[in-house]
N, C-alpha and C positions, 0 to 999 in steps of 0.2 A: 355048156363047156366052161364059160367064164366062172359060173358059180361054183362048179366042181373044183376048178383050179384055185379059186380064192379060198375055198374051204381047206384044201390041201396045204396051201401056204400058211393059213392060220394055225392049222394043226402042227405043222413043222415049227412054227415060231413058238408055240406053247411047249413043245417037247424039247426043242434044241436051243431056243433063245436066239437073240439077234446075231450072235457070232456066226451062225450057220448061213447067214445071208450076205450076198454081195451088196454093195451100195445101191445099185439100181433096183435090186429086189426089195430092199427096205423102202425105197421111194415108191416102188410099185404098190406095196402094201399100204403105205400112207394114203395113196390116191384111191384105194378101194373105198374109203369113207367119204369121198367127195364126188367120185365119178362112178355111178352105177352102170352095170351092164356094158362095159367097154374094156378093151384090152389096154390096161394101164401099163403093161410091160413096155409097149412101144412108146407110150408117152414118157415113161421114166427114162428110157434111153435117149429120147429127143431132148429132154430137159438137161441131162448130164452132158450130152453132146454140145448143147447151146452154152451152158454155163461152166463147163470144164470139170466139175466134181460135184459130189453130194453137198459139200459145204457151199460151193458156188450157187447151187440151186436155193439153199436156205437163205443165202445172203442177197439174192436177187430182189429187185423191187417188184411189187405187184404188177405194175404196168409192163415190166419186162417178162414176167412169168406168163401173163395172159397173151403174149405174142406167140407163144408156143401152141401149136395146134392141139386141141383137146383140153387145154387149161382155161377154165373159166374163173370167174371171181371167187366162187366157193372153194375151188381147189387151191387157188393162189392164197386165199386167206388161211386155209388149213396149213399150208406149207409155212407161211409166215408166223403162225402160232408157235411152231416148234422152237425157234431161237428164244422167243419170249419166255416160254415155259422152262427152257433150259436155264435161262438167267435167273428166274425165280427159284429154281431148284438149288442153285448155288448161293443165292442171296439169303435164303431163309435161315441157314445156320449162322451166317455172319450177322444177321439182324439181331441176334440174341446177345452179341458181344456188347458189354457196357463200358469196358475200360480199355483204352488204347495206349497202354504204357510201354508197348514194345513195337519196334519197327516191323518185326515179322507179322504181328497181328494186323497192323495197318496195311501192310502189303497184301495179305490174303483178302482183307476186306475190299481193297481196290480192285483186285482181279475179278471178284464176284460181281462187282457193279457193271462190268462191261462184257460179260459172256454173251456172245451172239449179237452184240451191238455193232451195227455197221455205220452208225453215225458218229461224228466226232463231238464228244460232249465234255463238259467241265462240271465237276461236282466239288462241293466243299463239305468236309466232315467237321462239324462244330463240336468242340470239347470244352468242359469246364476246367477249373484250375487243378483238378485231380485227374485230368485226362479221361473223364467219363463222357460218354456220348450224349450230346444234347439233341442232335439231328444231323441228317445228311441231306443237303439241298442241291438241286440242279441249278447251275448258274447260267450256262449258255450252251448253245449248239453251234458247232463250227470250230475249225482249228484255232487254237488259242493264239497262234501267231498270225492268223489271217483275219480274225474278227476282233474288233476293238473291245477290249475287256473293261467292262464298267464295274467298278468296285462299289457302286451305290447300294445294290441289293445286299452284297456281302457285309458292308458296314452296318446296314439297317438290321440285318439278322443278328450280327454280333453284339451290337450295342443294346438291342432290346431283349436279348436272351442271356445276357451275362456270360458271353463266350470269352474264354481265356486263351484258347489255342485253336488253330485251324490246320487241317490237312487237305491239300488240294489233290484232285485226280483228274487227268484228262487222257484220252486215248488216241492211239494211232491205229485205226481199225485195219488198214491195209499196209501197214509198215512195221517197223521194229520199235521196241520200247526203248529207243535211244533218244535222249533229249536233243533237240536242235539247239543251235546257238540262241535262237529267239526264245525257246522255252526257258533256257537258263537265265537270259537277261530279264525276261518278264517275271520269273520267279523271284529274283532279287529285288525288282521294283515293287512287287506285291509285298514282299517281306518287309521292306522299309516302310511302306504305307500303312501296313497293319501295326507295325511297331509304334508308329506315331499315335495310334489310338489305343495303345497298351494291350495289343493282342499279338501273340506269338504264332508265326507260321512255322509249324513243326516240320512239315515236309511237303513236297510236291512230287507226286508220282506220275510217271508216264506208263500207260498200260497198252499192251498189244497181245492179243490172244491170252495165254495164261502166264505171260511175263509182265513183271511190274518193277520198274526201275526208279529209285528215289533220286531226285536231283541234288538236293542240298548235301547229303552225306556222301556223294560221289564226286564232288568238285574238289579235285586235288587232294582227296583224302582228308579234307578238313571240314568240320561242321562248324558253321558260324551262325547259329540261330539268334535272331534278335529277341533278347529277353525282355519282356514287358515289365514295367515297374510294378511290384507287388503282385505279380502273376505267378507263373510256374517257377519253381526254384531250380537251381543248377543240377541238383541231384536227380530230380525227376527227368530233366532233359538228358542227362548223361545215361540214365537207365533206359530211356527210349532208344537212343542211338546205339547203345551197346547190345541190343537184343534184336 
């Protein structure tokens, strides 16, 4: 019975695509590949009941998933692979971008870094004096206003790799992409400290879902980047913020 049902579900998917399925049915099909010879429809319903939505299931921790009857380590691991795969899907096109001379380009890059990420992370995009990408590095895990931010690693990366400009990204995974007062204060502190070593903080974005808000260019409508000596010129900065 289950094998016949599973085959019919697969055929329906091939013919009609994912839009023909309800969320619990898609989850049921995902579980086919981790739970053999079992009614995964009931397990899918139990998961959505427990976590509130299809998205809630994907965002749950492995330890929480395995508390649901019928979900073992294999099934929980399979579920957790989906957000990671989705993030890679969005990141790959962005990884090919070499020049970040527009605010809109930097914004799209930031959104892609956090798709499906339920952790609070801080990344730094390192750029040369032509705003070309040198690297994107992970700086810390945890809310930027809750975890002491250590500039040591950022300094080291910048000074050993001839970095002229930095764009910071951190996320609010379960909130809005609206900077807190602490976010704004820390941004200006970092901006000043980077300027002391001749590095420009171009922007600091707060990301939530597919929304990405810049901090510097939204403060009272005035952009006041700290321009490093001999670094990026005013025209390049103006071009970045006007696009």
